[in-house]
Legacy VTK file of the C-alpha trace (Angstrom):
# vtk DataFile Version 3.0
C-alpha trace
ASCII
DATASET POLYDATA
POINTS 401 float
80.711 64.764 105.223
80.541 63.122 101.809
79.311 65.005 98.755
77.220 63.425 96.007
78.688 64.784 92.795
76.822 62.131 90.779
73.404 63.621 91.526
71.802 65.219 88.476
70.467 68.751 89.016
67.767 70.102 86.705
68.948 73.609 85.863
66.296 74.361 83.251
63.836 77.101 84.115
66.277 78.915 86.438
67.427 81.548 83.906
70.660 79.579 83.779
73.170 80.982 81.282
74.615 77.585 80.411
71.339 75.674 80.035
68.434 78.066 79.430
70.357 80.337 77.057
72.609 77.823 75.299
71.339 79.056 71.927
73.157 82.350 72.485
76.472 80.546 71.999
75.588 77.739 69.640
72.546 78.991 67.753
70.391 76.082 68.901
68.404 75.416 72.060
67.983 72.098 73.840
71.511 70.792 73.226
73.626 69.394 76.072
75.963 72.190 77.234
79.631 71.987 78.240
80.316 75.667 77.733
80.212 78.232 80.549
82.751 77.521 83.275
80.424 76.979 86.167
79.546 73.534 87.511
76.376 71.480 87.539
76.854 70.657 91.237
74.977 72.090 94.190
77.137 74.138 96.531
78.194 72.249 99.653
75.534 71.791 102.306
77.350 74.144 104.682
76.953 76.961 102.155
73.354 76.068 101.334
72.448 76.010 105.031
73.835 79.442 105.826
72.328 81.013 102.690
68.944 79.488 103.560
69.178 80.747 107.132
70.086 84.269 106.039
67.342 84.295 103.400
64.786 83.133 105.975
65.611 86.146 108.170
64.542 88.377 105.307
67.056 91.094 106.142
68.669 92.325 102.939
69.682 95.860 103.817
73.031 97.443 103.032
75.764 95.067 104.108
79.376 95.698 105.187
82.262 93.525 104.043
85.106 95.373 105.787
85.442 93.249 108.925
87.460 90.362 110.316
84.793 87.689 109.732
84.924 88.180 105.963
88.572 89.105 105.467
89.816 86.641 108.060
88.116 83.741 106.291
89.972 84.682 103.092
93.342 85.162 104.795
92.986 81.815 106.532
92.102 80.099 103.233
95.217 81.450 101.566
97.341 80.273 104.481
95.849 76.762 104.577
95.450 76.086 100.864
98.381 77.970 99.345
100.803 78.530 102.215
100.531 82.238 101.405
100.521 84.890 104.100
97.877 87.561 103.481
97.360 90.596 105.688
93.645 91.227 106.182
94.189 94.901 105.338
95.150 93.869 101.796
91.709 92.368 101.088
89.046 94.420 99.320
85.580 93.346 98.190
84.589 93.403 94.526
81.429 92.218 92.769
83.350 90.097 90.233
86.854 89.120 89.188
86.538 90.759 85.783
85.315 94.004 87.342
88.458 93.901 89.494
90.693 93.194 86.506
89.125 96.026 84.533
89.575 98.522 87.346
93.141 97.387 88.090
94.104 97.800 84.440
92.817 101.376 84.550
94.636 102.097 87.808
97.990 100.537 86.938
98.351 101.473 83.257
97.590 104.377 80.961
95.623 104.419 77.687
97.681 102.894 74.910
99.932 100.913 77.258
100.612 97.277 76.495
99.104 94.543 78.660
100.803 91.178 78.289
98.742 87.962 78.223
99.346 84.343 77.326
97.540 83.116 74.201
95.275 81.128 74.147
93.491 83.105 76.846
90.216 83.443 78.705
87.862 85.017 76.188
87.063 88.039 78.390
90.707 89.156 78.482
90.824 90.802 75.031
87.722 92.833 75.828
88.899 93.964 79.245
92.240 95.100 77.811
91.144 96.650 74.518
87.871 97.951 75.944
89.930 100.036 78.338
91.963 101.479 75.441
95.048 99.435 76.233
97.031 97.345 73.778
96.722 93.572 74.066
100.136 91.917 73.670
99.972 88.150 73.164
102.681 85.697 74.212
101.927 82.390 72.489
102.086 79.268 74.643
103.909 76.410 72.975
102.121 73.050 72.765
104.295 70.205 73.994
102.497 66.894 74.360
105.723 64.930 74.685
107.129 66.606 77.779
106.095 65.013 81.070
106.397 67.203 84.138
108.432 65.637 86.932
106.109 66.662 89.758
102.777 66.596 87.992
100.994 65.280 84.953
101.781 66.391 81.409
102.903 69.945 80.747
100.905 70.222 77.562
101.771 73.894 77.072
104.964 75.709 77.873
105.991 79.347 78.072
108.289 80.781 75.446
110.325 82.824 77.925
112.526 84.420 75.275
109.431 85.714 73.500
107.841 86.749 76.808
110.882 88.826 77.731
110.924 90.614 74.365
107.208 91.388 74.501
107.359 92.570 78.114
109.624 95.428 77.059
106.629 97.138 75.399
104.182 96.582 78.269
103.222 98.120 81.598
101.357 95.156 83.093
100.917 91.430 82.743
97.472 89.889 83.078
98.250 86.406 84.350
95.713 83.575 84.506
96.903 81.229 87.260
95.983 78.405 86.813
95.561 78.993 83.120
92.236 79.034 81.303
91.804 77.321 78.853
94.853 74.994 78.849
94.634 73.942 82.492
98.315 74.638 83.170
99.295 75.177 86.797
102.496 77.146 86.679
105.407 75.550 88.498
107.540 77.381 91.039
110.304 77.693 88.457
107.941 79.073 85.803
106.385 81.580 88.183
109.833 82.719 89.313
110.863 83.336 85.700
107.635 85.245 84.993
108.326 87.433 88.026
111.958 87.940 86.986
110.852 89.154 83.558
108.173 91.445 84.971
110.658 92.843 87.491
113.248 93.538 84.816
110.687 95.547 82.824
108.863 97.008 85.845
105.508 95.426 84.984
102.622 95.093 87.379
101.294 91.516 87.628
97.505 91.238 87.827
96.871 87.594 88.635
93.433 86.084 88.012
93.426 83.081 90.362
89.751 82.132 90.237
90.568 78.538 89.218
93.232 78.109 91.925
91.306 75.628 94.086
90.803 73.034 91.347
94.034 71.042 91.363
94.184 67.690 89.558
97.870 66.963 89.947
98.642 66.476 93.609
100.096 69.907 94.282
98.605 73.265 95.234
98.553 76.389 93.118
101.228 78.959 93.933
99.684 82.396 94.400
101.757 85.365 93.260
101.071 86.817 96.706
103.440 84.210 98.125
106.188 85.835 95.989
105.714 89.256 97.523
109.188 89.315 99.088
110.701 88.872 95.641
108.457 91.368 93.865
106.019 93.889 95.309
104.148 94.937 92.155
101.566 92.118 92.357
97.807 91.998 92.897
95.415 89.046 92.942
91.795 88.999 91.785
89.839 85.906 92.697
86.625 84.458 94.095
85.186 81.258 95.604
82.397 81.200 93.025
84.007 78.806 90.516
84.874 76.278 93.204
81.611 76.314 95.117
79.282 77.151 92.189
77.940 80.389 93.664
78.451 83.026 90.917
74.753 83.918 91.059
75.221 85.102 94.652
77.747 87.720 93.471
80.995 88.349 95.246
84.746 88.314 94.776
87.745 90.095 96.245
91.178 91.432 95.471
94.386 91.052 97.450
96.360 94.284 97.088
99.527 94.664 99.190
100.224 98.209 97.911
98.510 100.781 100.141
98.563 103.326 97.306
96.764 100.952 94.919
94.301 99.922 97.642
93.375 103.544 98.286
92.887 104.158 94.573
90.790 100.990 94.208
88.585 101.962 97.160
88.183 105.503 95.880
86.885 104.202 92.552
84.557 101.600 94.052
83.164 103.910 96.748
83.059 107.341 95.141
82.932 106.692 91.396
81.246 103.302 90.884
79.342 103.426 94.211
79.879 99.799 95.189
79.746 100.508 98.902
77.607 97.549 99.885
78.180 93.892 99.099
75.801 91.041 98.320
74.496 89.778 101.655
74.147 86.190 100.462
77.482 86.284 98.661
79.190 87.487 101.837
77.813 84.667 103.959
78.473 82.091 101.244
82.130 83.122 101.029
82.658 82.868 104.779
80.943 79.485 105.030
82.837 78.094 102.044
86.255 79.148 103.314
85.613 78.302 106.976
83.823 74.975 106.624
84.234 73.395 103.189
87.839 72.316 102.715
86.857 68.644 102.436
84.366 69.565 99.723
87.165 71.057 97.633
89.341 67.967 98.002
86.434 65.717 97.029
85.543 67.979 94.101
89.104 67.840 92.753
89.094 64.035 92.977
85.791 63.849 91.123
86.914 66.233 88.375
90.095 64.204 87.958
87.891 61.149 87.476
85.962 62.994 84.767
89.205 63.867 83.008
90.303 60.235 83.162
87.005 59.199 81.548
87.649 61.614 78.669
91.228 60.419 78.302
90.173 56.773 78.160
87.291 57.484 75.770
89.427 59.397 73.288
92.365 56.974 73.504
90.114 54.022 72.769
87.867 55.535 70.123
89.763 58.442 68.564
93.501 57.946 69.164
94.274 60.698 66.658
92.565 63.252 68.927
95.142 64.424 71.465
94.202 65.043 75.062
96.221 65.105 78.256
94.663 65.495 81.692
95.238 69.098 82.772
96.989 70.044 85.963
94.124 72.279 87.091
90.597 73.594 86.367
87.557 71.619 85.215
88.221 72.562 81.591
89.294 69.857 79.127
91.406 71.363 76.313
91.149 68.871 73.463
93.346 68.937 70.343
91.137 68.053 67.357
93.467 69.452 64.690
94.114 65.971 63.269
90.479 65.793 62.105
91.440 68.222 59.336
88.029 69.863 59.170
87.179 73.518 59.635
85.877 74.744 62.956
82.583 75.553 61.246
82.262 71.978 59.963
83.131 70.557 63.362
80.691 72.791 65.232
77.948 71.998 62.738
78.468 68.282 63.330
78.611 68.594 67.123
75.655 70.966 67.465
73.300 69.740 64.764
74.132 66.032 64.646
75.468 65.336 68.138
73.251 67.914 69.873
76.118 68.882 72.160
77.650 72.290 72.893
81.447 72.358 73.287
83.315 75.627 72.857
85.488 76.071 69.739
89.108 76.755 70.609
89.478 79.912 68.535
87.123 81.592 71.005
90.224 81.819 73.186
92.592 83.300 70.616
94.068 82.401 67.259
96.383 79.835 68.819
93.291 78.026 70.087
92.287 77.030 66.556
92.128 73.253 66.273
91.040 72.794 69.897
87.817 72.367 71.832
87.227 73.557 75.402
84.869 71.285 77.287
83.697 72.256 80.778
83.415 69.017 82.748
82.393 70.241 86.186
79.402 67.936 85.981
78.041 64.559 87.075
79.587 61.571 85.325
76.245 60.646 83.754
76.118 63.977 81.943
79.730 63.604 80.837
79.137 60.125 79.408
76.052 61.387 77.578
78.111 64.261 76.206
80.835 61.927 74.965
78.248 59.774 73.190
76.909 62.896 71.497
80.461 63.977 70.692
81.065 60.618 69.011
77.853 60.907 67.023
78.929 64.275 65.712
82.505 63.208 64.935
81.392 60.020 63.204
79.060 62.012 60.954
82.070 63.747 59.440
83.052 60.475 57.688
86.735 61.032 58.326
LINES 1 402
401 0 1 2 3 4 5 6 7 8 9 10 11 12 13 14 15 16 17 18 19 20 21 22 23 24 25 26 27 28 29 30 31 32 33 34 35 36 37 38 39 40 41 42 43 44 45 46 47 48 49 50 51 52 53 54 55 56 57 58 59 60 61 62 63 64 65 66 67 68 69 70 71 72 73 74 75 76 77 78 79 80 81 82 83 84 85 86 87 88 89 90 91 92 93 94 95 96 97 98 99 100 101 102 103 104 105 106 107 108 109 110 111 112 113 114 115 116 117 118 119 120 121 122 123 124 125 126 127 128 129 130 131 132 133 134 135 136 137 138 139 140 141 142 143 144 145 146 147 148 149 150 151 152 153 154 155 156 157 158 159 160 161 162 163 164 165 166 167 168 169 170 171 172 173 174 175 176 177 178 179 180 181 182 183 184 185 186 187 188 189 190 191 192 193 194 195 196 197 198 199 200 201 202 203 204 205 206 207 208 209 210 211 212 213 214 215 216 217 218 219 220 221 222 223 224 225 226 227 228 229 230 231 232 233 234 235 236 237 238 239 240 241 242 243 244 245 246 247 248 249 250 251 252 253 254 255 256 257 258 259 260 261 262 263 264 265 266 267 268 269 270 271 272 273 274 275 276 277 278 279 280 281 282 283 284 285 286 287 288 289 290 291 292 293 294 295 296 297 298 299 300 301 302 303 304 305 306 307 308 309 310 311 312 313 314 315 316 317 318 319 320 321 322 323 324 325 326 327 328 329 330 331 332 333 334 335 336 337 338 339 340 341 342 343 344 345 346 347 348 349 350 351 352 353 354 355 356 357 358 359 360 361 362 363 364 365 366 367 368 369 370 371 372 373 374 375 376 377 378 379 380 381 382 383 384 385 386 387 388 389 390 391 392 393 394 395 396 397 398 399 400
């Protein structure tokens, strides 16, 4: 089945965070948004059909997730997409990835402990670490636009392993984003092995947020830390199909926790403290349909997103060669280096929002090392992207550089 990613969907009037409430992020309504990392695509027809069928039954009572149909669909997905063996007993339901991360941080570390993260980082990471009274420890990724990866596209950011090792000595856990938001890095086997070696040497737990894992733009699959379990047992994965299939409004994610002790603690908190005993009925069915029936959709989606990235690359190379951009290895997030414009972030945002009428996230949202960058979510039809680039140009040109 082919999927029409070019079709424009009107998301206004749906209480949509990205469209209806764009002013919350940019201070102005009605601008064209490229902000929140969800897509402007409909979920695949197989997901829409099952959700419609379930909704038509009108049965929305308490719903169980702890069964083979749900957990087996996840285990099979990991085996097919990532060549990772997952025991169904390791899989636990959670309402969201960040809920899982928050709870895992509380279970695996103590107040005041250091939690190691790469910077720039997903903008919810500082809050989930510091909000739980832990210490955020930042390992700065090194920009490297000259280094071409042998097996992929350009490794635009690299890990400073010497720094990572030193910082790990003061930490109890590492919160890994794999693939990485916002840079779009997909860690290589060698990089992941070195991360694990460092965490092993300092006895750190690895909490791996793999929600962007399906979106590969470089011809290889993401490597889940679960596949490294034989080398290191202190790993957990928090992820969800919602980014890939655009179903976050249906609610639903899961964790993969090999440790029986951690699983028991996680379940005790969710069942007896936070009282999350039932899952979203529609989210449950959507997850099973997505993982059982929609592999072709994911392949087609990745091809389309790659095309969007190529459009951005060509546009910037032709019109603004001083703005640096390399196609990321993963995610639908374009991480654009605008530091050569030599204007403040406030000046740039004013030009983009008020002259270009376009909303693109300022890089410092994702940490101090993100200053001089923009993060543009391009999980959208090509027509919207081209309109956004025209608006981008209008804003940039108004700066009279």
